[in-house]
C-alpha positions in Angstrom: 3.7 -23.4 12.9 0.4 -23.2 13.9 1.5 -23.3 17.5 3.7 -19.6 17.0 0.4 -18.4 15.7 -1.7 -19.3 18.2 0.7 -18.8 21.1 1.0 -15.3 19.5 -2.6 -14.7 20.0 -2.7 -15.1 23.8 -0.2 -11.7 23.6 -2.5 -9.5 21.7 -2.9 -7.2 24.2 0.8 -7.1 24.9 1.7 -5.4 21.4 5.5 -6.2 22.3 5.0 -9.7 22.4 2.5 -10.0 19.9 4.9 -8.6 17.2 7.7 -11.0 18.7 5.7 -14.4 18.3 4.1 -13.3 14.7 7.6 -12.4 13.7 8.8 -15.6 14.8 6.1 -17.3 12.4 7.0 -15.3 9.6 10.4 -16.7 9.5 9.1 -20.3 10.0 7.0 -20.1 6.9 9.6 -18.7 4.8 11.4 -22.4 6.0 7.9 -24.3 5.0 6.8 -22.5 2.0 3.4 -24.1 1.4 2.2 -25.4 4.6 -1.8 -26.5 4.5 -2.9 -26.5 7.8 -5.9 -25.1 8.6 -6.6 -23.1 5.4 -3.1 -21.6 5.2 -1.7 -22.0 1.2 1.5 -19.9 0.6 2.4 -20.1 -2.5 4.8 -17.7 -3.6 7.7 -16.0 -1.7 5.5 -12.9 -2.7 3.3 -13.0 0.0 5.7 -13.9 2.6 7.5 -10.7 1.5 4.6 -8.9 2.1 3.8 -10.1 5.2 7.1 -9.3 6.4 6.7 -5.5 5.3 2.8 -5.4 7.1 5.6 -6.7 10.6 7.9 -3.7 9.5 4.6 -1.8 9.5 3.4 -2.7 12.3 6.7 -2.4 14.6 7.0 1.6 13.3 3.6 1.7 14.5 4.0 0.4 17.9 7.2 2.6 18.3 5.2 5.8 16.8 1.8 5.5 18.8 1.3 6.0 22.3 -2.8 5.2 22.4 -3.2 1.6 23.4 -6.8 1.4 21.9 -5.3 2.4 18.5 -2.8 -0.4 19.2 -4.9 -3.0 19.6 -6.9 -1.4 16.4 -3.7 -2.1 14.5 -3.2 -5.7 16.0 -6.8 -6.7 14.4 -5.8 -5.5 11.6 -2.5 -7.1 10.9 -4.3 -10.7 12.1 -7.0 -10.2 9.5 -4.3 -9.1 6.5 -2.5 -11.9 8.0 -4.9 -14.6 6.9 -5.8 -12.6 3.8 -2.2 -13.3 2.5 -2.4 -16.7 3.5 -5.7 -18.2 2.9 -6.5 -20.7 0.3 -9.8 -20.0 -0.6 -11.4 -17.1 -3.0 -14.5 -17.0 -0.7 -11.9 -17.0 2.9 -9.8 -14.1 0.8 -13.0 -12.0 -0.2 -14.3 -12.3 3.7 -10.7 -11.1 5.0 -10.8 -8.4 2.0 -14.0 -7.1 3.2 -13.3 -7.5 7.1 -10.2 -5.2 7.0 -12.1 -2.3 6.2 -13.7 -2.2 9.5 -10.5 -1.7 11.8 -9.8 1.3 9.5 -13.5 2.6 9.9 -13.7 2.6 13.6 -9.7 4.8 13.9 -11.2 7.3 11.2 -14.2 7.8 13.0 -13.0 7.4 16.5 -10.1 8.8 16.8 -10.0 11.4 13.7 -10.0 15.3 14.6 -12.4 17.1 12.1 -16.3 16.3 11.7 -15.7 15.9 8.3 -14.7 11.8 9.1 -18.2 11.2 9.3 -18.3 12.0 5.4 -14.9 10.1 4.9 -16.7 7.1 6.8 -19.5 7.2 4.5 -17.3 7.6 1.2 -15.0 4.3 2.4 -18.3 2.3 3.2 -20.0 3.1 0.0 -17.1 2.8 -2.3 -16.5 -1.0 -0.7 -20.2 -2.3 -0.8 -20.6 -0.7 -4.5 -17.6 -2.8 -5.8 -17.9 -5.6 -4.0 -21.3 -7.0 -4.1 -20.9 -7.6 -8.3 -17.8 -10.4 -6.8 -20.2 -12.3 -5.0 -22.6 -12.6 -7.9 -19.6 -14.2 -10.0 -19.2 -16.5 -6.9 -22.4 -17.9 -7.1 -22.8 -18.1 -11.0 -19.3 -20.3 -10.7 -21.1 -22.7 -8.2 -18.8 -21.9 -6.2 -15.8 -23.6 -7.6 -13.2 -20.8 -7.6 -10.3 -22.3 -5.5 -7.0 -20.3 -5.8 -5.3 -22.9 -8.1 -7.3 -23.3 -11.1 -10.1 -21.5 -12.7 -12.9 -24.5 -13.5 -14.7 -22.2 -15.9 -14.4 -19.7 -19.2 -15.0 -16.2 -18.2 -15.8 -13.7 -20.2 -14.7 -9.9 -20.5 -17.7 -8.9 -18.7 -17.4 -11.0 -15.9 -13.7 -10.5 -15.2 -14.5 -6.7 -15.2 -17.3 -7.5 -12.4 -14.5 -9.7 -10.7 -11.6 -7.4 -10.6 -13.7 -4.4 -9.6 -13.4 -5.0 -5.7 -9.9 -5.2 -6.0 -9.7 -2.1 -7.6 -11.5 0.0 -5.3 -9.0 -0.9 -2.9 -5.7 -0.4 -5.5 -7.4 2.5 -5.9 -7.5 3.0 -9.5 -8.0 6.6 -10.4 -11.9 7.1 -10.7 -12.4 4.9 -8.3 -10.1 6.3 -5.6 -12.2 9.1 -4.3 -12.4 7.9 -0.8 -8.5 7.4 -0.4 -7.7 11.3 -0.1 -10.6 11.7 2.5 -10.1 8.7 4.9 -6.0 10.1 4.8 -6.7 13.6 5.6 -9.2 12.4 8.4 -7.1 9.3 9.8 -4.7 9.9 12.4 -1.4 8.9 11.9 -1.3 5.7 12.7 -4.7 4.6 10.5 -2.8 6.3 7.5 0.6 4.5 8.2 -1.5 1.0 7.8 -4.1 2.4 5.2 -0.8 3.2 2.6 1.4 0.6 3.5 -1.1 -2.3 4.1 -4.6 -2.1 3.2 -3.6 -1.2 -0.4 -1.1 -4.0 -0.8 -4.8 -6.2 -0.5 -6.0 -5.1 -3.5 -2.9 -5.6 -5.5 -2.4 -8.8 -3.9 -6.0 -9.8 -4.8 -5.6 -9.5 -8.3 -2.4 -11.1 -8.5 -4.4 -13.9 -6.9 -7.0 -14.0 -9.9 -4.7 -12.9 -12.6 -4.7 -16.3 -14.1 -8.0 -15.9 -15.1 -6.5 -12.8 -17.2 -4.3 -15.1 -19.8 -6.8 -14.7 -22.8 -8.9 -11.9 -21.7 -9.0 -8.2 -23.8 -7.3 -6.2 -21.0 -6.7 -3.2 -22.8 -9.1 -1.2 -20.8 -7.4 -1.4 -17.6 -4.0 -0.2 -19.6 -5.9 2.5 -20.6 -7.0 2.7 -17.2 -3.6 2.9 -15.5 -2.2 5.3 -17.7 -4.8 8.1 -17.5 -5.0 7.4 -13.9 -0.7 8.1 -13.5 -1.3 11.5 -15.6 -3.8 12.5 -13.9 -3.4 11.7 -10.1 0.1 13.0 -10.6 -1.4 16.6 -11.9 -3.4 16.1 -8.9 -0.4 16.0 -6.8 0.6 19.5 -8.0 -2.2 21.4 -6.8 -2.5 20.3 -3.3 -1.8 22.0 -0.4 -2.1 19.6 2.3 0.7 17.6 2.4 -1.2 14.4 4.1 -3.4 14.8 0.8 -0.4 14.8 -1.7 1.0 11.8 -0.3 -2.3 10.0 -0.6 -2.6 10.9 -4.5 0.8 9.8 -5.2 -0.1 6.6 -4.0 -2.8 6.9 -6.4 -0.2 7.2 -9.2 2.1 4.9 -7.9 -0.7 2.0 -7.9 -1.7 2.7 -11.2 1.8 2.1 -12.4 1.6 -1.2 -11.0 -1.7 -2.3 -12.4 0.0 -1.0 -15.8 2.8 -3.5 -14.7 0.4 -6.5 -14.0 -1.7 -5.7 -17.0 0.8 -6.1 -19.4 0.9 -10.0 -19.0 4.3 -10.4 -19.2 6.3 -12.6 -15.8 9.3 -9.4 -16.0 5.9 -7.3 -15.4 5.1 -9.3 -12.5 8.4 -9.0 -10.8 8.2 -5.8 -11.1 4.7 -5.1 -9.8 5.8 -7.0 -6.9 8.9 -4.6 -6.3 6.7 -1.9 -6.5 4.2 -3.0 -3.7 6.8 -3.8 -1.5 8.9 -0.2 -2.1 5.1 1.6 -2.2 4.7 0.1 1.4 7.6 1.2 2.9 8.2 4.7 1.0 4.2 5.4 2.2 4.4 4.2 5.5 7.2 6.9 6.0 5.8 9.4 4.0 2.7 9.7 5.9 4.7 9.0 9.7 6.9 12.1 8.6 4.1 14.0 7.8 2.8 13.1 10.9 5.6 14.2 13.0 5.7 17.3 11.3 2.0 17.9 12.2 2.1 17.0 15.6 5.0 19.6 16.2 3.3 22.2 13.9 -0.4 21.4 14.3 -0.3 22.2 10.3 -0.3 19.4 7.4 0.2 22.7 4.6 3.0 22.6 2.0 3.2 26.3 2.8 4.7 25.5 6.3 7.3 22.8 5.5 9.9 25.6 6.0 14.1 24.8 7.3 13.9 21.2 8.4 17.7 21.5 7.8 18.0 24.0 10.8 15.4 22.6 13.2 16.9 18.9 12.9 19.2 17.7 10.3 18.7 14.1 11.1 14.9 15.0 10.1 15.7 16.8 6.9 17.8 13.8 5.9 15.2 11.0 6.4 13.0 13.5 4.7 14.8 13.7 1.5 15.7 10.0 1.1 11.7 9.2 1.5 10.4 12.0 -0.9 13.4 10.6 -3.6 12.2 7.0 -3.1 8.6 8.3 -4.2 9.9 9.7 -7.0 11.8 6.4 -8.1 15.6 7.8 -7.5 18.8 4.9 -8.0 19.5 3.0 -5.6 16.0 2.3 -4.0 14.0 -0.5 -5.0 11.2 1.9 -6.4 14.1 3.0 -9.2 14.4 -0.8 -9.8 10.5 -1.5 -10.3 10.0 1.3 -12.1 12.8 0.9 -14.3 11.5 -2.5 -15.6 7.9 -1.7 -15.8 9.3 1.3 -18.6 11.5 -1.5 -19.9 8.3 -3.4 -20.5 6.0 -1.0 -21.6 8.5 0.5 -24.4 8.8 -3.2 -25.5 4.8 -3.2 -26.0 4.0 -0.7 -27.7 6.8 3.0 -28.1 3.3 5.5 -27.6 2.9 3.9 -24.0 6.6 5.4 -23.4 5.6 9.0 -24.1 2.9 8.7 -21.5 5.3 7.4 -19.1 7.9 10.1 -19.4 5.0 12.4 -19.2 4.0 11.3 -16.0 7.7 10.9 -14.4 8.2 14.7 -15.8 5.1 15.9 -13.1 5.9 13.3 -10.2 9.4 13.9 -10.0 8.5 17.9 -9.8 6.3 17.2 -6.8 8.9 15.0 -4.8 11.5 17.6 -5.3 8.9 20.5 -4.8 8.5 19.2 -1.5 12.0 18.7 -0.3 13.6 22.2 -1.7 10.2 23.5 0.7 11.4 21.3 3.7 14.8 22.7 2.9 14.7 25.9 2.4 12.8 29.0 4.2 13.2 30.9 7.4 10.4 28.8 9.5 12.0 27.3 12.7 10.3 24.1 14.2 11.5 22.2 17.3 11.5 18.7 16.4 11.9 15.8 19.4 15.2 14.2 17.6 14.4 10.9 19.5 12.0 9.1 17.5 13.5 9.3 14.2 16.5 6.7 14.3 13.5 4.4 14.7 12.5 4.8 11.5 16.0 3.6 9.9 14.8 0.3 9.5 12.2 1.0 7.2 14.3 3.1 5.4 17.5 0.3 5.0 14.0 -1.8 3.8 13.1 0.4 1.1 16.3 1.0 -0.3 17.3 -2.8 0.1 17.8 -4.2 -3.7 19.8 -7.4 -2.8 16.6 -9.3 -2.5 15.7 -10.0 -5.6 16.3 -13.8 -5.9 13.3 -13.9 -3.8 10.9 -12.2 -6.2 10.9 -15.5 -8.7 
């Protein structure tokens, strides 16, 4: 096991070999579910599925990115996230959680094209530091006894709020989300794919790790925030003219939906949330990929110019529609299944929640459908290079792959 990992690090500067050896290591992790080596502790198939998703995204980045510096930064981020997913100690978890910001920050500041990237870097660091320092206070107050297996002290509501705050920033929950659209708009396509597909999953996975302290705590606050976030962020999506900004806000809506699912404290809610994490990881990566390709061809990200993909390339128009349909939760996609389960759970808990979710679905389906219709119709003609799109097919298969449900339990 450990040999695979060490050998893969030897090939770090050769991305193809590095990717292949990490894949071998991940597959061998499936074989030994709880392997306590250095500080490794994989307590559930969930984290293994997240690791597999991370490798899919890394493969996608390797295919689409030509710049070697960006590839090496992506490799650094993948390694940090690897250690995050398999760490067995809460301080280890926190260290890798915060460390994951730096490769993204370097990507935005070093490879962003506009001067506003400095502003977005400030936003990113400000939110990260503001929400993370209280976490260290909780760790200090617990006499450094916070292991992932059990909590040996009682927590009141305020302490739990402080503990979850740093993970909420990476969710990102509405009201802590302002850094996300800014970072996405300024980042290159590769950084956007990693940011949406991978970095947002760190917040959700971290929240999962500390959820066992949440059992008897008054958690209606997060339910309220998530309902507000879903509706407000989806309304924000409708008014966006920049397609990348729209995709960023749609990430916020999905993550709020996920928080609602986890806050209900039901097993089926947890399973549905995990499925949504995976579905969102694949879908949002592909969304930023196709928007990035459109940007490279037309030098614009405006939805107004997204016209007539059909006469340019039938392949990309079909892929585009599949991706945005999955984003709005159309069967047989994984996101439909997870959203359906979350809606049923909410209906069981409260009839009033169902009204809010219905409102959210109306708005969310509208903006996804609007993008698809805008991309198919119109007179504007683009010359797309068709060679790349077959390579995103694997991600689309994963996005609609509903046959691995047995892995979630």
